[in-house]
C-alpha positions as CSV (number, residue, x, y, z in Angstrom):
1,M,10.9,22.1,-12.4
2,H,10.0,20.8,-15.3
3,I,11.2,20.2,-18.9
4,K,13.1,22.3,-21.3
5,S,14.2,20.1,-24.0
6,M,14.7,16.5,-25.2
7,R,16.6,14.6,-27.3
8,L,15.9,11.1,-29.0
9,D,18.4,9.2,-30.6
10,G,17.2,5.8,-32.0
11,F,14.2,6.0,-29.3
12,K,10.9,4.2,-31.9
13,S,10.3,5.7,-35.3
14,Y,13.4,8.5,-34.0
15,A,16.5,6.7,-36.4
16,Q,18.8,10.0,-36.0
17,P,19.3,12.8,-33.4
18,V,15.9,14.2,-33.1
19,Q,15.8,18.1,-30.6
20,I,13.0,19.3,-29.5
21,K,13.0,22.9,-27.9
22,S,10.7,25.7,-26.2
23,F,8.7,23.6,-23.5
24,D,6.3,25.7,-22.3
25,N,6.1,25.3,-18.3
26,F,2.6,25.5,-18.4
27,F,0.9,23.6,-21.1
28,N,2.1,22.1,-24.7
29,A,0.4,20.4,-27.0
30,I,2.2,17.8,-29.6
31,N,0.5,18.0,-33.7
32,G,1.2,17.0,-36.5
33,L,0.5,14.5,-39.5
34,N,-0.2,11.0,-38.9
35,G,2.9,8.7,-38.7
36,S,4.5,11.6,-37.9
37,G,5.9,10.5,-34.4
38,K,4.2,12.7,-32.2
39,S,2.8,9.5,-29.8
40,N,7.1,8.6,-29.8
41,I,7.6,11.8,-27.7
42,L,5.8,10.8,-25.2
43,D,6.7,7.7,-25.1
44,G,10.3,9.4,-24.7
45,I,9.3,11.6,-21.8
46,C,7.4,8.1,-20.0
47,F,11.1,6.5,-20.7
48,V,13.6,9.0,-19.2
49,L,11.1,9.1,-16.4
50,G,11.3,5.4,-15.7
51,Q,8.5,4.1,-17.3
52,S,9.1,0.3,-17.3
53,S,5.9,-1.0,-18.3
54,V,6.2,-2.5,-22.2
55,K,2.1,-2.2,-21.6
56,S,2.5,1.7,-22.0
57,F,5.2,1.5,-24.6
58,R,2.7,-0.6,-27.1
59,C,5.3,-3.2,-27.5
60,E,6.3,-6.7,-26.5
61,N,10.1,-5.9,-24.4
62,L,11.9,-2.7,-23.8
63,Q,14.4,-3.6,-27.0
64,Q,11.6,-2.8,-29.3
65,L,12.1,0.8,-28.6
66,I,14.8,1.0,-30.4
67,Y,14.7,2.0,-33.8
68,K,13.4,-1.0,-35.4
69,N,14.7,-3.8,-32.8
70,G,18.2,-2.9,-33.5
71,Q,18.1,-4.3,-36.8
72,S,18.9,-1.5,-38.8
73,G,22.5,-1.0,-37.5
74,V,21.5,0.7,-34.4
75,T,21.8,-0.5,-31.7
76,K,21.0,1.5,-28.7
77,A,18.0,4.2,-27.9
78,M,18.2,7.3,-25.8
79,V,16.5,9.8,-24.6
80,S,17.8,12.9,-22.6
81,A,15.5,15.3,-20.9
82,L,16.9,19.0,-20.1
83,F,15.1,20.4,-16.6
84,D,14.7,24.1,-16.1
85,N,15.2,24.0,-12.3
86,R,15.4,27.6,-11.8
87,N,12.5,27.4,-9.2
88,K,14.0,26.5,-6.0
89,S,11.0,25.7,-4.1
90,Q,10.3,22.7,-6.5
91,S,14.0,21.5,-7.0
92,P,15.0,17.8,-6.1
93,I,16.7,17.5,-3.0
94,G,20.2,17.5,-3.7
95,L,20.1,19.2,-7.3
96,E,18.9,23.1,-5.9
97,D,22.3,24.4,-6.4
98,L,21.8,23.4,-10.4
99,D,19.7,25.7,-12.6
100,E,19.2,23.1,-15.0
101,F,20.0,19.9,-15.0
102,E,19.6,16.7,-17.5
103,I,18.8,13.2,-17.1
104,T,19.4,10.4,-19.8
105,R,18.4,7.2,-20.1
106,T,20.0,4.5,-22.6
107,I,18.4,1.2,-23.8
108,I,21.1,-0.9,-25.8
109,V,20.3,-4.6,-27.7
110,G,19.8,-6.9,-25.5
111,G,17.8,-4.3,-23.5
112,K,20.6,-3.6,-20.8
113,T,19.3,0.0,-19.7
114,K,21.6,2.8,-17.6
115,Y,20.9,6.1,-16.7
116,M,22.8,9.8,-16.3
117,L,23.1,12.2,-14.4
118,N,24.6,15.7,-15.7
119,G,26.8,13.0,-17.8
120,V,27.9,10.9,-15.0
121,T,26.2,7.2,-14.4
122,K,23.5,6.7,-12.1
123,T,21.8,3.7,-10.5
124,N,17.9,3.7,-11.8
125,T,16.8,3.7,-7.9
126,Q,19.3,7.1,-7.6
127,I,17.3,8.6,-10.9
128,M,14.0,7.3,-9.3
129,D,14.9,9.2,-5.3
130,I,15.4,12.7,-7.4
131,F,12.2,12.0,-8.8
132,K,10.8,11.0,-5.4
133,T,11.7,14.1,-3.7
134,V,9.3,16.3,-5.9
135,S,6.6,14.0,-5.9
136,L,6.9,12.5,-9.6
137,S,6.0,9.0,-10.2
138,I,5.5,7.6,-13.5
139,Q,4.7,4.6,-12.0
140,S,1.3,5.7,-11.0
141,S,-1.9,4.5,-12.8
142,H,-2.8,8.0,-13.0
143,F,0.0,9.7,-14.1
144,I,0.1,9.8,-17.7
145,I,-3.9,9.4,-19.2
146,M,-3.6,8.3,-22.3
147,Q,-6.0,8.3,-25.3
148,G,-8.3,5.5,-25.0
149,R,-8.9,6.9,-20.9
150,V,-9.9,10.9,-21.9
151,T,-13.3,9.8,-22.0
152,K,-13.7,7.9,-19.0
153,V,-11.4,11.0,-16.7
154,M,-14.3,13.2,-17.9
155,N,-16.7,11.7,-17.1
156,M,-15.4,11.0,-13.1
157,K,-17.6,12.1,-10.2
158,P,-15.9,14.5,-7.4
159,M,-14.6,12.5,-5.7
160,E,-13.5,10.1,-7.8
161,V,-11.4,12.6,-9.4
162,L,-10.1,13.6,-6.4
163,G,-9.4,9.4,-5.5
164,M,-7.1,10.3,-8.9
165,L,-5.0,13.3,-7.8
166,E,-4.3,12.2,-4.1
167,E,-3.0,9.0,-5.6
168,T,-1.1,10.6,-8.6
169,T,0.4,13.2,-5.6
170,G,1.2,10.6,-3.6
171,T,-0.9,11.9,-0.8
172,R,-3.2,8.8,-0.8
173,M,-0.7,7.1,1.4
174,Y,-1.4,9.7,4.0
175,E,-5.1,9.3,3.9
176,N,-5.2,5.3,4.0
177,K,-2.7,5.8,7.2
178,K,-5.3,8.5,8.7
179,E,-7.9,5.7,8.3
180,Q,-6.3,2.9,9.4
181,A,-5.3,5.0,12.5
182,E,-8.9,6.6,13.0
183,K,-10.0,2.6,13.3
184,L,-7.2,1.6,15.8
185,I,-8.2,4.5,18.4
186,Q,-12.0,3.7,17.9
187,K,-10.8,-0.1,18.6
188,R,-9.1,0.4,21.5
189,T,-11.1,3.1,22.9
190,R,-13.9,0.2,22.3
191,N,-12.0,-2.3,24.0
192,S,-11.3,0.3,27.4
193,K,-14.8,1.0,27.9
194,K,-15.4,-2.8,27.6
195,S,-12.7,-3.1,30.2
196,R,-14.5,-0.5,32.8
197,N,-17.7,-1.9,32.2
198,V,-16.0,-5.4,33.4
199,S,-14.6,-3.1,36.5
200,R,-17.6,-1.8,37.5
201,R,-19.4,-5.2,37.7
202,T,-16.7,-6.8,40.0
């Protein structure tokens, strides 16, 4: 599963609909002159994947994602992402029969947002559940490494990189549970030994 193409309409600097095609399934780079809207494409990807932190978008509220804050006749911002779903081993649960699917997120003046899956309205929870089935969590602090953090990540020690990957892929949760279980076993083993020692003395 990977993004095949996307469409931005009224989103940030894109007052008119813009279609971006030919995403590669391994590596993509966005280049252009300063102020041409490169970072807004990344913001659009984060937006449609469910990002809700205004800090990540460098704005005070989500309504500011609308072109000129909705004050130029543009009353909504919409981002659609078309996903290539031919690799069934990476397909979200419930969408295995589709070779592609489209998710759209829209925000209108006033701050109300809505999601659509292939043109059908869905709740935020339903869309996030789809992403969770393929271990995609935009809310992870390490899912997107922004420009200011690149050097920090490059200088990380191997165990720090491993920890970052575990948190991003969701395996950190299981490591924490494993550590808790091991501590509980050790505690109960110590208590059991104490009980046996008391029994022998009596």
